[in-house]
C-alpha positions, 0 to 999 in steps of 0.5 A: 500500500502506497499513500501519497499526500500532496498539497502546497507548502503550508497546507498541513501535510506534516501535521497529517503525517504526524497524526498518521505516524502516531496512529501507526505506532499505536496500531501496528505491531512492527517497526515504523520508520520516518524519513525526513530532510532534517530533525524537525519532527524529533519532538512530534513523533514517538521515540519508538519511530526511527527518524532518518534525516536524509541530509545526514546520508546525502540522498542524491537520487531515487536509486539511492533512496531505493537502495537505502530503503532496501537496506533498512528492510534487509537489516530489519524485517519487522518494519511495517510502515515507512513514512517519507515527509517531503519526498521532493525535499528529501531527493530535491526533485520535481514531479517527473517520471523518476518520481512516478517510477519511485512510487511504482517501485514502492508499490511493488516493494510494499506488495512483496515485503508487506511494508506500507508507505505514506509519502508527502509531496509539496506541490499542487495536487492538480499538477500531478500526473495520473501515475501519481494521482493513483496513489492519492 
């Protein structure tokens, strides 16, 4: 399962993802990961959630992010949910075919490994392609 929350900056996406993270830690039996650009969410999410700051790892492209997520899962099969706050900030990208391919990869990974993804993207939802909108 892949869920995309997409809206303009300042629309409350981060508040929504914090609520969903809190809900996931209460309801799910496995480990929860949150990937964000920096430590901004440190005091907003439960301590049990592994907060990964992308700036500490030098994320440069979607291939790197796919490898990183695969490595996290290879080291911990108990991961049940991965949240990515601000995908276009984590990778410094725009709404393009690379983002679409990454979301499709997340969907395949989710089905194969039983890991849910919730991803926020800062952009006007009306600009999203049908390949991205299918995850709304």
